[in-house]
DRENSE-184451 format. One record per residue (C-alpha): x, y, z; residue in three letters. Coordinates in steps of 0.2 Angstrom, whole numbers, padded with zeros to 4 digits, always signed. Each point is the difference from the previous one (the first is absolute). Layout:
<rs>
XYZala;...
</rs>
This chain:
<rs>
+0000+0000+0001met;+0006+0017-0007lys;+0000+0010+0015ser;-0009+0018-0003ala;+0000+0017+0012val;-0012+0015-0001ser;+0008+0018-0004phe;-0010+0015+0004ile;-0008+0005-0014gly;+0000+0019-0005asp;-0013+0007-0013ala;+0012+0009-0010thr;+0011-0015-0002ile;-0009-0012-0016gln;+0009-0016-0010gln;+0003+0013-0015gln;+0010+0010+0010asp;+0012-0014+0005val;-0001-0006-0019val;+0003+0019-0008arg;+0009+0004+0017phe;+0002+0018+0005ser;+0005+0010+0017leu;-0005+0017-0007lys;-0013+0008+0011gly;+0002-0014+0014lys;+0002+0003+0019thr;+0016-0008+0008pro;-0011-0013+0009glu;-0008-0005-0019gln;+0016+0002-0009arg;+0008-0014+0012val;-0016-0011-0003lys;+0000+0001-0019leu;+0018-0004+0001leu;-0002-0016+0010ile;-0011-0004-0012leu;+0009+0003-0015arg;+0014-0011+0007asp;-0011-0016+0004leu;-0010+0003-0016asn;+0018-0001-0010asn;+0003-0018+0009leu;-0017-0008-0004gly;-0008+0004+0016trp;-0021-0001-0001asp;-0007+0015+0004ile;-0018+0003+0003lys;-0007+0018+0001phe;-0017+0002+0014gly;-0007+0017+0003lys;+0008+0000+0018lys;+0013-0013-0002lys;+0013-0006-0011ile;+0003-0020+0002glu;+0019-0006-0006val;+0004-0018-0004val;+0019-0004+0000pro;+0006-0015-0013leu;+0004-0016+0008glu;+0016+0001-0005ala;+0010+0010-0012tyr;+0008-0005-0016asp;+0019+0004-0006lys;-0008+0011-0014asp;-0010+0012+0013thr;+0014-0001+0012ile;+0014+0005-0014arg;-0012+0013-0005gln;-0002+0006+0017ala;+0018+0000+0002met;+0004+0009-0016ser;-0012+0016+0005ile;+0006+0002+0017lys;+0019-0004-0007arg;-0004+0015-0013gln;-0005+0012+0013glu;+0013-0003+0010ile;+0013+0002-0016ile;-0009+0016-0005ser;+0003+0007+0018asn;+0018-0002-0001asn;+0001+0003-0019arg;+0013+0014+0002ala;+0011-0010+0012trp;+0003-0013-0012ile;+0002+0008-0017asp;+0014+0009+0011lys;+0007-0018+0005his;-0002-0010-0016ile;+0015+0003-0007asn;+0008-0007+0015ile;-0009-0015-0002ala;+0005-0004-0018arg;+0018+0001+0005ala;-0002-0014+0012asn;-0008-0012-0011leu;+0009-0012-0011ala;-0002+0000-0018asp;-0007-0016-0008gly;+0013-0007-0009tyr;+0012+0003+0016gln;-0013-0011+0009val;+0001-0013-0014met;+0019-0003+0003cys;+0001+0002+0019ser;+0003-0012+0011lys;-0010+0007+0015ile;+0008+0004+0014asp;-0012+0007+0014pro;+0005+0012+0012ile;-0010+0007+0013ile;+0000+0017+0006glu;-0009+0007+0014val;-0007+0017-0003cys;+0006+0013+0013glu;+0006+0017-0011thr;-0010+0013-0009arg;+0002-0008-0017lys;-0004-0018+0005gln;-0015+0003+0008lys;-0005+0013-0016asp;+0004-0016-0011leu;-0011-0011+0010phe;-0013+0010+0000arg;-0002+0004-0018ile;+0003-0019-0005phe;-0015-0002+0013arg;-0012+0011-0010tyr;+0004-0013-0015tyr;-0011-0014+0010trp;-0018-0003-0007ser;-0006+0000+0020ser;-0001+0018+0006pro;+0015+0008+0010tyr;-0002-0001+0018ser;+0014-0001+0017asp;+0001-0008+0015tyr;+0001+0007+0016val;+0013-0005+0013gly;+0014-0011-0004arg;+0007+0001-0018arg;+0014-0008-0013ile;-0002+0007-0017lys;+0011-0010-0011leu;+0008+0003-0019leu;+0005-0017-0009ile;+0013+0004-0013arg;+0010-0010-0012asp;+0018+0000+0005asn;+0005-0010-0017ala;-0004+0015-0009leu;+0013+0014+0000pro;-0014+0015+0006asn;-0009-0011+0012lys;-0018+0000-0007pro;-0015-0001+0013ile;-0006-0017-0001ile;-0015+0003+0010gly;-0004+0006+0016ile;-0008-0008+0018ala;-0005+0008+0015ala;-0003-0007+0018leu;-0014+0009+0013gly;-0006-0004+0016ser;-0012-0013+0000pro;-0018+0005+0004ile;-0007-0004+0017ile;-0014-0012-0002his;-0003-0010-0016ile;-0012-0015+0005pro;+0005-0015-0013asp;+0021+0005+0003arg;-0002+0000+0019asp;-0011-0017-0002lys;+0014-0006-0010phe;+0012+0004+0011ile;-0010-0005+0016gly;+0002+0017+0008trp;-0013+0007+0012asn;+0001+0018+0005lys;+0013-0002+0015gln;+0011-0010-0010ile;-0003+0010-0018arg;+0003+0017+0010thr;+0018-0007+0005lys;+0007-0009-0013asn;-0006+0010-0016leu;+0017+0010-0001ile;+0008-0016-0005tyr;-0009+0001-0016thr;-0001+0015-0015met;-0013+0002-0014asp;+0007+0001-0017ala;-0011+0014-0008tyr;+0010+0003-0017val;+0009-0016-0009ile;+0000+0000-0018gly;+0014+0003-0017ala;+0000+0014-0011leu;+0003-0003-0018pro;+0009-0005-0009pro;+0002-0013+0014tyr;-0018-0001+0003asn;+0000-0010-0016tyr;+0012-0013+0005leu;-0010-0003+0017leu;+0010+0013+0012gly;-0014+0000+0010gly;+0004-0020+0005lys;+0017+0005+0003leu;-0005+0015+0012ile;-0010-0012+0008ser;+0012-0014+0001leu;+0014+0015+0008leu;-0011+0004+0015leu;+0002-0019+0007ala;+0018+0003+0000ser;+0010+0003+0016lys;+0007+0016-0007glu;-0017+0007+0001ile;-0001-0006+0019arg;+0017+0010+0002lys;-0006+0016-0006ile;-0014-0002+0012tyr;+0010-0005+0015glu;+0013+0014-0003asp;-0012+0013-0005lys;-0010-0003+0019tyr;+0016-0004+0009asn;+0002+0017+0008glu;-0018-0003+0009lys;+0005-0017+0004ile;-0008-0008+0017thr;-0003-0017+0005ile;-0016-0008+0002ile;-0001-0017+0008asp;+0018-0002-0005lys;-0005+0004-0019arg;+0009+0014-0009lys;-0014+0011-0004ala;+0008+0006-0016asn;-0002-0019-0006ser;-0012-0002-0017leu;-0006-0018+0000val;-0014+0002-0014gly;-0007+0012-0014ile;-0019+0001-0003phe;-0006+0009-0017thr;-0015+0001-0011thr;-0008-0002-0017ser;-0015+0011-0005leu;-0005-0011-0012tyr;-0002-0017+0008gly;+0014-0013-0004lys;+0017+0008-0005ser;+0008-0006-0016ser;+0018+0008+0007gln;-0003-0011+0018tyr;-0011-0013-0004asn;+0009-0018+0001arg;+0018+0011+0002leu;+0009-0014+0009thr;+0020-0003+0004tyr;+0007-0016+0006gln;-0017-0008+0000his;-0006+0014+0013asn;-0016+0011-0006leu;+0007+0015+0005leu;-0014+0012-0002tyr;-0015-0009+0009gln;-0018+0005-0003pro;-0008+0003+0016ile;-0018+0007-0004gly;-0007+0017-0004glu;-0002+0016+0009thr;-0019+0007+0005lys;+0001+0012-0016gly;-0001+0014+0013tyr;+0008+0016-0008gly;-0001+0015-0010thr;+0008-0005-0018leu;-0020+0000-0006his;-0004+0017+0001leu;+0010+0016-0008ser;+0011+0011+0006lys;-0013+0014-0006glu;-0012-0008+0011thr;+0010-0001+0014ile;+0007+0018+0000gln;-0020+0005-0004glu;-0003-0008+0020met;+0015+0011+0005val;-0009+0016-0004leu;-0016-0005+0004phe;+0007-0007+0019leu;+0007+0016+0000lys;-0017+0009-0004ser;-0006-0008+0015lys;+0015+0003+0011asn;+0004-0016+0001val;+0020-0003+0004asp;+0006-0016-0005val;+0018+0000+0007asn;+0014-0007-0014his;+0014-0006+0013arg;+0005-0018+0000phe;-0004-0009+0015gly;-0018+0007+0001asp;-0008-0017-0004gly;-0004-0005-0018pro;+0006+0010-0016ser;-0004+0015-0001trp;-0008-0001-0019val;-0012-0016+0011met;-0003+0014+0014arg;-0007+0014-0013val;-0009-0014-0011ile;-0009-0006+0018ser;-0004+0016+0006lys;-0006+0007-0018ala;-0010-0014-0003gly;-0007+0000+0017glu;-0005+0019-0002leu;-0010-0002-0015val;-0009-0016+0004gly;+0010-0016-0007phe;+0006-0014+0012asp;+0018+0005+0001pro;+0006-0016+0002asp;-0011-0009-0012phe;+0010+0013-0012leu;+0017-0004+0008leu;-0004-0019-0001arg;-0004-0001-0020his;+0017+0005-0005ser;+0011-0013-0009phe;+0006-0016+0007lys;+0018-0004-0002arg;+0009-0017+0001ser;+0012-0004+0013ile;+0017-0006-0001tyr;+0014-0007+0012phe;+0017-0002-0005leu;+0009-0007+0016pro;+0017+0004+0004leu;+0002-0014+0013ile;-0006-0019-0001lys;-0007+0004+0019asn;-0010+0014-0005tyr;-0016-0007+0011lys;+0009-0006+0014glu;+0011+0016+0001phe;-0014+0012-0004leu;-0010-0008+0015asn;+0011+0001+0014asp;+0005-0020-0001lys;+0018+0003-0002thr;+0014+0015-0002thr;+0009-0008-0012ile;-0003+0004-0019pro;+0005-0011-0010ile;+0006+0008-0018tyr;-0002-0005-0017his;+0015+0010-0002asn;-0003+0001-0020tyr;+0016+0011-0009thr;-0006+0012-0014lys;+0014-0009-0012lys;-0010-0018+0003glu;-0018+0010-0006leu;+0006+0010-0013val;+0008-0016-0006glu;-0014-0010+0001tyr;-0012+0015-0008trp;+0013-0002-0014lys;-0003-0018-0003lys;-0019-0001+0003arg;-0006+0015-0009trp;+0012+0012-0007phe;+0010-0011-0014glu;-0018-0006-0004asn;-0007+0017-0003arg;+0014+0005-0012lys;-0005-0014-0011lys;-0017+0008-0002asn;-0001+0009-0015gln;-0014+0013+0005thr;+0009+0001+0016met;+0018+0004-0010ile;-0011+0013-0010gly;-0008+0009+0016asn;+0020+0002+0008val;+0007+0005-0017leu;-0013+0014-0002asn;+0002+0009+0015phe;+0011+0015+0002glu;+0000+0010+0015pro;-0003+0017-0009lys;-0017-0008-0003asn;-0005-0001+0019phe;-0015+0007+0005asn;-0011+0003+0015ile;
</rs>
């Protein structure tokens, strides 16, 4: 059964207003209502207009095309708002990409570079805009990485990755690990979320995304994490708080071809462990959220924009604005896009360690060198024999890279 919710009606808002769409002459409250209805209508929600109420019924599930369309709208909004910055830095991006002919001759020797300087951070930022998912960032602990090809003279960038503080509560993840609230609160510090993993052209045509995914399983990544947080090290039950024992990541489109069946030494690296519940903001446009902020200001409602004030600022804006216009805010936030959750264990005894049954992590200790060699034999060499892929790689020129 599809769940439905009644939205407070408005005699000035009719079905044609959503279809033709115009905010002209509307009050701040009406503008918020209309923008919400437009966004939900674009996602295929069933909307019925009555004299005193508007009933909205979400889809039972979103297909990949619907999610991609919504992502594209949100992504373009963010790119448009950052267009001046992107245009200013696009040549720096091009200067750090490889020519297709170079890559076909490269032996590919990845080196992992931690973003510390302004130039490194700018490179990460501009390449992040290239992804189909909208640019967003994590609060709390963050490590941004550039993966370069040391086998070529200019050390072009193969791809990027980023680790961030894990989300506090994800039911399917907690069930998989065996966490209750108390143990999760204590041991979440030993994990991170990978919120960016992917390759840039022309390496993406050669399954460079799988290479980046494999590199996150390396002991070199673990060492980067340990070194970064070494100064803030504390001892908890004889365990170092800067020990990284596992990485979570998600996929917006269900099973991910990048992570699915990615094994090494007969171990499944990225284990599918469930789904997020679909709470989020990606189904609402930035225009809608901005209008909500203006509406709240018109009502003298202040939504603090500070880390530590509970759920994310955007979610609190949506919740409060939705409530004030007569929309169940929990219902609105609950029907965003579910993500498939994957877990990359860096130790063999992760369940025992993360549930306080042992204080000694038994690491896999995969090296970058062995993982790269495995990727070359398993994917790279075969990909170089594919004529279509060869054409895509050879046709790529950095000067044509755009966002």
